[in-house]
C-alpha positions as CSV (number, residue, x, y, z in Angstrom):
1,M,-11.7,-7.7,-24.5
2,T,-14.1,-5.6,-26.6
3,T,-12.9,-2.0,-25.9
4,A,-10.2,0.1,-24.3
5,Q,-12.5,2.8,-23.0
6,H,-12.9,1.3,-19.6
7,T,-11.5,2.2,-16.2
8,V,-9.8,-0.2,-13.6
9,E,-10.8,0.8,-10.0
10,K,-9.4,-0.5,-6.7
11,I,-11.5,-0.4,-3.6
12,G,-9.6,-0.4,-0.2
13,G,-10.5,-2.6,2.8
14,T,-12.1,0.1,5.0
15,S,-14.3,1.2,2.1
16,M,-15.2,-2.4,1.3
17,S,-16.5,-2.8,4.9
18,N,-19.3,-0.3,4.0
19,Y,-21.2,-2.0,1.2
20,E,-23.9,0.7,0.9
21,A,-21.2,3.4,0.4
22,V,-19.4,1.3,-2.2
23,R,-22.7,0.6,-4.1
24,D,-24.1,4.1,-3.8
25,N,-21.0,6.2,-4.2
26,I,-18.7,4.1,-6.4
27,I,-20.6,1.4,-8.4
28,I,-23.9,3.0,-9.1
29,G,-23.8,6.7,-8.0
30,K,-25.8,8.9,-10.4
31,R,-25.2,6.5,-13.4
32,K,-28.0,5.2,-15.6
33,K,-28.1,1.4,-15.8
34,S,-26.5,1.5,-19.3
35,D,-23.5,3.4,-17.8
36,L,-22.7,0.9,-15.1
37,Y,-20.3,-1.1,-17.2
38,Q,-16.9,-0.5,-18.9
39,R,-15.3,-0.7,-15.4
40,I,-13.2,-3.4,-13.7
41,F,-13.2,-3.4,-9.8
42,V,-10.2,-4.9,-8.0
43,V,-11.2,-5.3,-4.3
44,S,-9.3,-5.7,-1.0
45,A,-10.4,-7.9,1.9
46,Y,-12.8,-6.3,4.4
47,G,-11.1,-4.1,6.9
48,G,-9.2,-6.1,9.5
49,V,-9.6,-9.5,7.9
50,T,-6.0,-9.7,6.5
51,N,-4.8,-8.9,10.0
52,E,-6.6,-12.0,11.2
53,L,-5.3,-14.1,8.4
54,L,-1.6,-13.1,8.6
55,E,-0.7,-10.8,11.5
56,H,-1.8,-7.4,12.7
57,K,-0.1,-4.8,10.4
58,K,0.7,-2.4,13.1
59,T,0.9,-4.3,16.4
60,G,2.3,-7.5,15.0
61,E,-0.3,-9.6,16.9
62,P,-0.3,-13.1,15.3
63,G,-3.0,-14.2,12.9
64,V,-3.4,-17.7,11.5
65,Y,-0.2,-17.5,9.4
66,A,2.0,-16.2,12.3
67,L,0.6,-19.0,14.5
68,F,1.2,-21.6,11.9
69,A,4.8,-20.4,11.2
70,D,5.6,-20.5,14.9
71,A,6.5,-24.1,15.7
72,E,5.7,-23.5,19.4
73,S,2.0,-22.8,18.7
74,D,1.2,-26.4,17.6
75,W,-2.5,-26.4,17.0
76,A,-3.3,-22.8,18.0
77,W,-3.6,-21.8,14.3
78,G,-6.4,-24.3,13.9
79,D,-8.4,-22.7,16.7
80,D,-7.8,-19.3,15.0
81,L,-9.1,-20.7,11.7
82,T,-12.3,-21.7,13.5
83,K,-12.7,-18.2,14.9
84,L,-12.1,-16.8,11.5
85,I,-15.0,-18.8,10.0
86,Q,-17.2,-17.2,12.7
87,L,-15.9,-13.7,11.9
88,L,-16.4,-14.0,8.2
89,T,-19.9,-15.6,8.4
90,D,-20.8,-12.8,10.9
91,I,-19.8,-10.3,8.2
92,N,-22.0,-12.2,5.8
93,G,-24.9,-11.9,8.2
94,E,-24.6,-8.1,8.2
95,L,-24.5,-8.0,4.4
96,F,-27.2,-10.5,3.4
97,A,-30.7,-10.2,4.8
98,D,-31.9,-13.0,2.5
99,P,-31.2,-16.3,4.3
100,M,-30.7,-18.2,1.0
101,L,-28.0,-15.7,-0.1
102,K,-26.3,-15.8,3.3
103,Q,-26.2,-19.6,3.1
104,Q,-24.6,-19.4,-0.3
105,A,-22.0,-16.9,1.0
106,D,-21.3,-18.9,4.1
107,Q,-20.9,-22.1,2.1
108,F,-18.4,-20.5,-0.2
109,I,-16.1,-19.1,2.5
110,T,-16.4,-22.2,4.8
111,D,-15.4,-24.5,1.9
112,R,-12.4,-22.3,1.3
113,I,-11.3,-22.2,4.9
114,E,-11.8,-25.9,5.5
115,G,-9.9,-26.6,2.3
116,V,-7.0,-24.5,3.7
117,R,-7.2,-26.2,7.1
118,G,-6.9,-29.7,5.4
119,C,-3.9,-28.4,3.3
120,L,-2.1,-27.1,6.4
121,I,-2.7,-30.3,8.4
122,D,-1.2,-32.3,5.5
123,L,1.7,-29.9,5.3
124,Q,2.5,-30.1,9.0
125,R,2.3,-33.9,8.8
126,L,4.6,-33.9,5.8
127,C,7.1,-31.6,7.5
128,S,7.3,-33.9,10.5
129,Y,9.7,-36.0,8.3
130,G,13.2,-34.6,8.3
131,Q,13.4,-34.4,4.4
132,F,10.8,-31.6,4.3
133,Q,11.4,-28.2,5.9
134,L,8.4,-26.1,6.8
135,E,10.3,-22.8,6.2
136,E,10.5,-23.7,2.5
137,H,6.7,-23.6,2.2
138,L,5.8,-20.7,4.4
139,L,5.6,-18.1,1.6
140,T,3.2,-20.3,-0.3
141,V,1.1,-20.7,2.9
142,R,1.1,-16.9,3.4
143,E,-0.1,-16.4,-0.1
144,M,-2.8,-19.1,0.2
145,L,-4.1,-17.5,3.4
146,A,-4.0,-13.9,2.1
147,G,-6.2,-14.9,-0.9
148,I,-9.0,-16.0,1.4
149,G,-9.8,-12.4,2.4
150,E,-10.1,-11.1,-1.2
151,A,-12.0,-14.1,-2.4
152,H,-14.5,-13.5,0.5
153,S,-15.1,-9.8,-0.3
154,A,-15.2,-10.2,-4.1
155,F,-17.6,-13.2,-4.0
156,N,-19.9,-11.3,-1.6
157,T,-19.9,-8.1,-3.6
158,A,-20.6,-9.9,-6.9
159,L,-23.4,-11.9,-5.3
160,K,-25.0,-8.8,-3.7
161,L,-24.9,-6.8,-6.9
162,Q,-26.4,-9.7,-8.9
163,Q,-29.2,-9.7,-6.4
164,E,-29.7,-6.0,-7.1
165,G,-30.0,-6.5,-10.9
166,I,-26.4,-5.7,-11.9
167,N,-24.6,-8.2,-14.1
168,A,-21.6,-8.5,-11.8
169,R,-19.1,-11.3,-12.3
170,F,-16.8,-12.8,-9.6
171,V,-13.3,-13.1,-11.1
172,D,-11.2,-15.3,-8.8
173,L,-7.4,-14.8,-9.4
174,T,-6.4,-16.5,-6.1
175,G,-5.5,-19.8,-7.9
176,W,-7.9,-21.9,-5.8
177,R,-7.5,-25.4,-7.2
178,D,-5.9,-24.1,-10.4
179,S,-4.1,-26.8,-12.4
180,E,-1.3,-24.5,-13.7
181,L,0.7,-21.6,-12.3
182,L,1.0,-18.7,-14.9
183,P,3.0,-15.5,-14.9
184,L,0.8,-12.6,-13.6
185,D,0.4,-10.8,-17.0
186,E,-0.6,-14.1,-18.7
187,K,-3.1,-14.9,-15.9
188,L,-4.7,-11.5,-16.3
189,K,-5.0,-11.8,-20.1
190,Q,-6.6,-15.2,-19.7
191,A,-9.1,-13.9,-17.1
192,F,-10.2,-10.9,-19.0
193,D,-10.2,-12.3,-22.6
194,A,-13.5,-14.1,-21.7
195,I,-15.2,-11.0,-20.3
196,D,-17.4,-8.5,-22.2
197,L,-17.0,-5.2,-20.4
198,S,-19.9,-3.6,-22.3
199,R,-22.3,-5.8,-20.4
200,E,-20.4,-7.4,-17.4
201,L,-19.0,-5.8,-14.3
202,P,-16.0,-7.8,-13.1
203,I,-15.4,-7.9,-9.3
204,V,-11.8,-9.1,-9.1
205,T,-9.8,-10.5,-6.2
206,G,-6.9,-8.1,-5.1
207,Y,-4.7,-11.1,-4.6
208,A,-3.5,-13.0,-7.7
209,Q,-1.6,-16.2,-7.5
210,C,1.2,-16.2,-10.1
211,K,4.6,-17.6,-10.9
212,E,6.3,-14.4,-9.6
213,G,4.8,-14.7,-6.2
214,L,3.4,-11.3,-5.5
215,M,4.0,-11.4,-1.7
216,R,7.7,-12.2,-2.2
217,T,8.1,-8.6,-3.5
218,F,5.1,-6.6,-2.3
219,D,4.1,-8.6,0.8
220,R,0.7,-6.9,1.8
221,G,0.9,-4.4,-1.0
222,Y,0.0,-7.2,-3.5
223,S,-3.4,-5.8,-4.4
224,E,-1.8,-2.6,-5.9
225,M,0.2,-4.7,-8.3
226,T,-2.9,-6.7,-9.3
227,F,-4.7,-3.4,-9.9
228,S,-1.9,-1.7,-11.9
229,R,-1.1,-4.7,-14.1
230,T,-4.9,-5.2,-14.8
231,A,-5.0,-1.6,-16.0
232,V,-1.9,-2.1,-18.2
233,I,-2.9,-5.5,-19.6
234,T,-6.4,-4.3,-20.4
235,N,-5.2,-0.9,-21.7
236,A,-7.4,1.1,-19.4
237,R,-8.4,4.7,-20.0
238,E,-7.8,5.5,-16.3
239,A,-6.8,3.7,-13.1
240,I,-8.8,4.8,-10.0
241,I,-8.1,4.1,-6.3
242,H,-11.0,4.5,-3.9
243,K,-9.9,5.2,-0.3
244,E,-11.7,6.3,2.9
245,Y,-9.9,9.6,2.7
246,H,-8.5,12.1,0.1
247,L,-4.8,12.2,-0.9
248,S,-4.4,15.4,1.1
249,S,-1.9,18.1,1.9
250,A,-1.2,16.4,5.2
251,D,-2.6,13.9,7.6
252,P,-6.0,15.4,8.8
253,N,-5.6,13.5,12.1
254,I,-2.5,15.5,12.9
255,V,-3.1,18.9,11.2
256,G,-6.9,19.0,11.5
257,E,-9.6,18.3,8.9
258,D,-10.4,22.0,8.5
259,K,-6.8,22.8,7.5
260,V,-5.9,20.1,5.0
261,V,-6.9,20.2,1.4
262,P,-6.9,17.5,-1.4
263,L,-3.9,17.7,-3.7
264,G,-6.0,17.7,-6.9
265,R,-3.1,17.2,-9.3
266,T,0.4,15.8,-9.0
267,N,2.8,13.4,-10.8
268,Y,4.3,9.9,-10.3
269,D,7.5,11.4,-9.0
270,V,5.6,12.9,-6.0
271,A,3.8,9.5,-5.6
272,D,7.2,7.8,-5.4
273,Q,8.3,10.1,-2.6
274,L,5.1,9.4,-0.7
275,A,5.6,5.6,-1.1
276,N,9.1,5.9,0.2
277,L,7.7,7.4,3.4
278,G,5.3,4.5,3.7
279,M,2.2,6.4,2.6
280,E,-0.2,4.3,0.5
281,A,-0.6,6.4,-2.6
282,I,0.7,3.7,-4.9
283,H,3.7,1.3,-4.6
284,P,6.6,2.6,-6.9
285,R,6.8,-0.8,-8.7
286,A,3.0,-0.7,-9.2
287,G,3.1,2.9,-10.4
288,K,5.9,2.1,-12.9
289,G,3.6,0.2,-15.3
290,L,0.9,2.9,-15.2
291,R,3.6,5.6,-15.8
292,Q,5.3,3.8,-18.7
293,N,1.9,3.1,-20.4
294,E,0.8,6.7,-19.8
295,I,-2.3,5.6,-17.8
296,P,-3.4,8.3,-15.4
297,L,-4.1,7.4,-11.8
298,R,-6.9,9.0,-9.8
299,V,-7.2,8.8,-6.0
300,M,-10.8,9.4,-4.8
301,N,-12.6,9.6,-1.5
302,T,-15.3,6.9,-1.3
303,F,-17.4,9.1,1.0
304,E,-17.1,12.2,-1.1
305,P,-18.0,10.9,-4.6
306,E,-18.8,14.4,-6.0
307,H,-15.1,15.5,-5.6
308,T,-12.9,14.8,-8.6
309,G,-10.1,13.6,-6.3
310,T,-6.4,13.7,-7.1
311,L,-5.2,12.9,-10.6
312,I,-1.6,11.6,-10.9
313,T,0.1,11.7,-14.3
314,G,3.6,11.4,-15.6
315,D,4.0,14.8,-17.1
316,Y,2.3,17.1,-14.6
317,V,4.3,20.0,-13.1
318,S,2.5,22.7,-11.1
319,E,2.1,26.0,-13.0
320,K,3.7,27.8,-10.1
321,P,6.4,26.4,-7.8
322,Q,4.8,25.3,-4.5
323,V,4.7,22.7,-1.8
324,E,1.8,20.2,-2.4
325,I,2.0,17.9,0.6
326,V,3.7,17.6,4.0
327,A,4.2,14.0,5.0
328,G,6.6,11.8,7.0
329,A,7.4,8.7,8.9
330,K,7.8,7.9,12.6
331,G,9.7,5.0,14.1
332,V,12.7,5.4,11.7
333,F,16.1,4.3,12.9
334,A,19.2,6.3,12.1
335,I,22.3,4.1,11.8
336,E,25.5,6.2,11.7
337,V,28.9,4.8,10.8
338,F,31.8,7.1,11.7
339,D,35.1,5.9,10.5
340,Q,38.0,8.1,9.5
341,D,39.6,5.3,7.5
342,M,36.6,5.6,5.1
343,Q,37.8,9.0,3.8
344,G,38.5,8.6,0.1
345,E,37.4,4.9,0.1
346,P,34.5,4.7,-2.5
347,G,33.5,1.2,-1.6
348,S,32.5,1.9,2.0
349,D,28.9,2.8,1.2
350,R,28.5,-0.4,-0.9
351,R,29.7,-2.5,2.1
352,I,27.1,-0.9,4.3
353,L,24.4,-1.4,1.7
354,D,25.4,-5.1,1.4
355,V,24.8,-5.5,5.2
356,L,21.4,-3.8,5.0
357,S,20.5,-6.0,2.0
358,R,21.5,-9.2,3.8
359,F,19.0,-8.4,6.6
360,K,16.4,-7.2,4.1
361,V,16.4,-3.7,5.7
362,R,15.0,-0.9,3.5
363,F,16.6,2.5,3.8
364,M,14.5,5.6,3.3
365,S,17.2,8.2,3.1
366,K,20.9,8.7,3.8
367,D,23.5,11.3,4.3
368,T,27.3,11.3,4.0
369,N,30.3,13.4,4.6
370,A,34.1,12.8,4.4
371,N,34.1,10.1,7.2
372,T,30.4,9.5,8.2
373,I,27.6,7.6,6.5
374,T,24.1,7.6,8.0
375,H,21.2,5.5,6.7
376,Y,17.7,6.1,7.9
377,V,16.0,2.7,7.9
378,D,12.4,1.4,8.2
379,T,12.7,-1.7,10.3
380,T,12.4,-3.2,13.8
381,L,14.8,-2.7,16.8
382,K,15.6,-6.4,16.5
383,H,16.8,-6.0,12.9
384,V,18.7,-2.8,13.8
385,K,20.7,-4.7,16.5
386,R,21.6,-7.4,14.0
387,V,22.7,-4.8,11.4
388,V,24.8,-3.0,14.0
389,K,26.5,-6.3,15.0
390,A,27.3,-7.1,11.3
391,L,28.6,-3.5,10.7
392,E,30.9,-3.8,13.7
393,E,32.4,-6.9,12.2
394,E,32.7,-5.2,8.8
395,F,34.2,-1.9,10.2
396,P,36.1,-2.9,13.3
397,N,37.6,0.6,13.8
398,A,34.3,2.5,13.3
399,E,32.0,4.2,15.8
400,I,28.5,2.9,15.1
401,S,25.6,4.6,16.7
402,T,21.8,4.4,16.4
403,R,19.0,6.7,17.2
404,K,15.2,6.6,16.8
405,V,14.0,9.6,14.7
406,A,11.2,10.8,12.5
407,L,11.4,12.0,8.9
408,V,9.2,14.9,7.8
409,S,9.1,16.0,4.1
410,A,7.8,18.9,2.2
411,I,7.0,17.5,-1.3
412,G,5.9,19.1,-4.6
413,S,6.1,18.5,-8.4
414,D,8.1,21.8,-8.6
415,M,9.6,23.4,-5.5
416,K,12.1,25.7,-7.1
417,V,11.1,28.6,-4.8
418,P,13.9,30.8,-3.4
419,G,13.8,30.9,0.4
420,I,11.6,27.8,0.9
421,L,14.3,26.1,2.9
422,A,14.8,29.1,5.1
423,R,11.1,29.4,5.7
424,S,10.8,25.7,6.5
425,V,13.7,25.7,9.0
426,K,12.4,28.9,10.6
427,S,8.9,27.4,11.1
428,L,10.5,24.4,12.9
429,A,12.8,26.7,15.0
430,D,9.8,28.8,16.0
431,K,8.3,25.7,17.6
432,D,11.6,24.8,19.4
433,I,12.1,21.8,17.1
434,S,15.7,20.9,16.5
435,V,16.6,19.7,13.0
436,L,19.0,16.8,13.2
437,A,19.6,16.6,9.5
438,I,18.3,18.1,6.2
439,H,18.2,16.5,2.7
440,Q,17.4,18.3,-0.5
441,C,18.2,17.0,-4.0
442,M,19.0,19.4,-6.9
443,R,15.8,18.4,-8.6
444,Q,13.9,20.1,-5.8
445,V,10.8,17.9,-5.5
446,D,11.2,17.4,-1.8
447,I,13.0,18.7,1.3
448,Q,13.4,16.1,4.1
449,F,13.9,17.0,7.8
450,V,15.1,14.6,10.4
451,V,13.7,15.4,13.9
452,D,13.3,13.7,17.2
453,E,10.5,11.2,17.1
454,D,8.4,12.9,19.8
455,K,8.5,16.1,17.7
456,Y,6.9,14.4,14.6
457,D,3.3,15.8,14.9
458,Q,4.5,19.3,15.8
459,A,6.9,19.3,12.8
460,I,4.1,18.3,10.4
461,V,1.8,21.0,11.8
462,A,4.6,23.7,11.7
463,L,5.6,23.0,8.1
464,H,2.0,22.7,6.8
465,G,1.2,26.0,8.6
466,A,4.2,27.8,7.0
467,L,4.2,26.3,3.5
468,I,0.6,25.4,2.5
469,E,-2.0,27.1,4.8
470,P,-1.1,30.7,3.8
471,H,-2.3,30.0,0.2
472,N,-5.9,29.4,1.3
473,H,-6.6,26.5,-1.1
474,E,-10.2,25.5,-0.9
475,Y,-11.5,22.7,-3.2
476,A,-8.0,21.4,-3.9
477,I,-4.4,22.7,-4.3
478,V,-5.0,22.4,-8.1
479,A,-8.4,21.0,-9.1
480,A,-8.4,17.8,-11.1
481,S,-10.5,17.5,-14.3
482,T,-13.1,14.8,-14.5
483,T,-11.2,13.3,-17.5
484,A,-7.5,12.7,-17.7
485,S,-7.1,14.3,-21.1
């Protein structure tokens, strides 16, 4: 590594699907040829490809992995792999007009997929013997399949940029045919030690095979971890995420594009609150390394390259107390345990958490009083039923109830404003939205409202209208500087 003045930049899947926008707005922009380097790009798979490889993120529709893991499907996964080759070579056809380059790209991805096919056939055959259990290998299979998507997009991008006269270098972290399995940090050091950032532009796979097994902890958020550890290991000046939208004061699809505004500045505490709600600012575990090493994170809109985006740092606090963003989550289940025997029993909450942990159910928030503990969880109805059954066994005298709700939060780096809670509740009441529960910590970085799920959109609109829109922010709530100093 020759210098520490570089940036590490992550490009999301939707952006990756638009090569011209990535090239013109992110990689080249208004830079002179000599200014193209000192950057590392960590790329996601093209939009929708990981859904085909694993399962659909929102609908759960099975991809290759889900079909392979389902013993009933037999060879259906093989047919899906064949369809996948067609899908990925079609993407190549749209990207490469030169038949020689298309042939090179097709050969690369076809070899990968056929290699995986052979591996899965061998694994199925091996597991037909009683001594070998398929379940023990499924996480490895999931990781191997996930890596195909990033290898495809990174290889193509490097090849296309090379054709256009840029010294791009494909950096494959997916572990394809690697002879040793290294810890993530060691793997990254090894990969970047051989690269001269002053004259090479690394295009890096968002998936990295490593001893820790990224998907075990992050599942489909693995590329954020690769991105953040790359920034830390290479001592980057700044980490940048390029998305198809700004990190805005609310979801423009709910509030309206004309009413939302980019945040501009915020801190890692706010980013943690957003991640808890399932928003993809940055995974808390990925943000931790950046925060500890004082590496600023910038979130930029691929399709608005002139805008300085939103800069996230560890020490930022807004000059005047204010709400910066209204966000939330639908499809949340409230699991309420009412048991008068719990009063004065400090171990009750721990017993509930043990049950949630056993079923790998994540809770987003909770509230308690003398004899009731409610956890708001992000999971499926099937898991909720299992949790309730286990809780009934653990607390035989308790009344346990569940309800589908939505969480809506007003969040800011400093919200110590007298009357903000009253204004928030009034804005909801004015729209006939009943508040089922309210949470506010003494640190006052967020206020969380629990409402009926069908009132989610209305609650977002009401809070944004009361807490953010009256300030008439234009460019951003607080404009970010072009440098993080």
